[in-house]
N, C-alpha and C positions, 0 to 999 in steps of 0.2 A: 509413455505407454498409453494404449488406447483406453484401458479401464484401470484407473489408478485407485488403489485402496488407500484411503486417507488416514489409516490408523496412526502412523507415526506422527504425521503433522498434527492431528487432533490431540494425540496423547501428549506431545510436547507442549502444545498450546495450553491444554488443560493444566498441566503441571506448572507452567509459567504463570498462569492466571491466578494461582492460589499463592498468597503471600507466604514466604518462608517455607516453601515445600522442601523437605529434606531429601538428600540423595537416597537415603534408605527407603523413604516413602515412595519415591519415584521408581526405584528399582523393584519394589514389591507390587507396583501397580499392574493390574491385569490388563493385558492387551485385548481389546475388543473391536471387532469389525463394526463400523458404524455407517458407512456410506460408500457407494460407488460413484465414480466420476469419469467423465470423458475429457481428457486434456485439461485437468484441473490447473488453474493458474494462480489462485490465491485462496487461502484459508485464514479466517480470523475468529478468535474466541473472545467474547466480551470479558471485561475485567473480573467479574464475579463468577464467570463460568455459566451464566444463565443461557447464553445464546452462542451458536456456532454458525458462521456464514461460510459458504462455499461458492466460488465462481468457477464455472467450467463450461464445456460445450455440450452438456446434456440438453437435448431438445433445443438445439441452437445455442447461442450464448445465453447463459442464464445465471441467476443468483438464487441460492437457496439458503434458508435459515432453519436450523434445528434447535430444539429446546435442550434443556440440561440433561435429558435422557436420550438425546440424539434422535428424537422423533421429529419428522418434518412439520414445521409450522406453516411455511408458505414457500412458493417459488415464483420468481418473476422472470419471464423471458424477455431479454433485452431486444432492442430493434434488430430486425433481421439483417440490416445493413451495417450494424456495428461491428467494426473490426478490432479496434484497440490494437495494442501491440501484442497482447496475449503471449507474452514471453515471461510469465511469472513476475509481473509487476505488482506493486502494492496498490490494490484497487478497492479493498474492503477495509473500512475503519469504523469501529464502534466508539461511541463517546465514552468518556471515563465513568459516567453514571449510568450507562446502558440505556439512556433515553432515546438514542437514535443510532442508526447505521447509515453511513454515507458511502456511496459508490457511483460510478459514472454510467451514463447511457440509460436513463430511465425511459424518457420518451424519444429522445434523439441521441445521436452519437456525440453531440456537442454539450450536453447538459450533465449536471451532477445533482443527485437527489439525496435528501435526508428522509429516511423512512422509519416508521415505528417498527422496531425489531420483532415485536410480538405478532403484529398483524400484516406488516408489509405495506401499510397505507402510507402514501407520501405525506411528509410534514412540510417540506419546502423543496422547490426545484430551482437550481442556480443555472443561469445562462450567461453567456458572454464569450466563450471560446469560439474561435473560427474554425478550429480543426477538431478531430476526434480526441476526446479526453482519454488519456492513458493511465495516469497515476494520480492518486490522492493521498494526502497525509494530514492527520490531525495532530495538533500540538498536544503535549501530555495533559494539559488542563482542559482541552476541548474548546479553547477560545479562538484558535486560529486554524485555518484550513489552507493547504496549498494544493493546487491542481495543476497538471501539466497537459499540454496538447501540442504534439509536434514541436514547434519552436516557440511555444508560449509557456510562461510560468505565471500563475495568478496567486495572489495572497488574498484570502478572505478573512473578514473579522466577524465574530459572532454578533448577531443583532436580533434580539428577540428569539423567535423560533427558527430563524434561518441564519444566513451569513450575508454580509455586504462586501462587495469588492473593495479592497483597501489599496492594493498596488499591483502592478503587473510588469513583467519583463516581456514585451512584445518584440517580434522580429529577432528572437533569440538565435544566436548563431548555431546552436546545437540542439538535438533532440534529447529530451530527458528520459532515461530508462528506469530510474528508481529514485525515490526520495525518502528521507527519514529525518524527523526532528530529534534534536539532542534532548536528553532527559529534562533539562531546565527550560526547554522551549526557546532558547536564545539563538540557536543555529539550525539551519537546514542543510543537510548533506544531499547531494544529487550526483548521480552518475550520468554522463552525457556523451553523445557521439554525434559526429557530423562528417562532412566530406574528408576533412583532414584533422578531425578532433576525436580523441579518446581520452577522457579525463574524469576526475572527481572534483566537484566544486563545493565549497563551503560558503553558504550565504548567512549573513547576519539578519535576524528577523525581529521586528517590533510589531506593535499593533497596526502601524500605518505604513511600514516600508519593508522591502526585502532588498538587500544590497550585497554585492559581491564582497566576501571577506578574504578568501584565498582559493587557489586551485592547484591541482596536481595533475600534470599531463602524463600520459603513458610514456615511459622513458625507454621503451624497448623498440621503438621505431617499427611497431607492428600494428598496422591499422586494421588488421583482421581481428584483433582482440579488442572487444569492447567491454568496459566495466558494466556489469549487469545488476549488481546488488550493492547496497550500502546499509550499514547498521551500526549504531552507537553502542558502546558498552554501558552498563547501568549507571556508572559514575560519570559518564560523559567524557572521559579522558582518552578513550580510544575509539577510532572509527575503523571498522572492518570493511574491506571492499572485495568483491568477487568478480572474477572474469573467467571466461571459458573459451576453449578452443576444442575442436573435435578430439575426443579421447583424452582431454586434459583439462583440469580445472585448477585454479589457483586462488588462494585467499591471502591478502596482505593486510597489515594494520599500521596505522600511523596516528600520531597525536595531533589534533587540530590546533 
């Protein structure tokens, strides 16, 4: 929809960001309109609810951060030539301690930046991808970062105020559409597609390496259906996958 009201996404995120929020408390929460967006693609709320980040096409491709009262702190307009996949991919990630926000395309479509969530000032800019960066994912403890660009998957290791490239899967046979770390940070799930590929892949992750652990291909012989989202359950025992066709959506779960 052209102007998306982000009430539900923000409300859900706020409820999930508060530890042990009860169903009764959530049901009693007042719905409040907080922002408009044009083609919103991602919303993230920091762990303690101090900041909310929104990525959408307002004033071109842009990232905005709101404070805990949902007042605008800053807005950054991304490069005019940045395309990304813009299909509701994970592209906004707050660190667990709220010290930085990471997202792609700060100066160019190929970079990733860490910014101060309060001011929007860059802390560190990561370079190395040859294509447009689409997805980013932080490990639960904030020590590892995974970024994807077309057929590249990069693993970054925390180093001082930034990250250092630790490993990469270059010339990857498929494009990654979504990534998510398991709660213990030991695995990375990714949804991928290519000319003859529609699958969900599980990678084993350490501080130095990312390696293939297992994969599940689309078993319906339907290449028009691509997996578009992946998410782990809080205990890490289940992985939910989403795929869509016109007028139809499906979600399935499997144990890694």
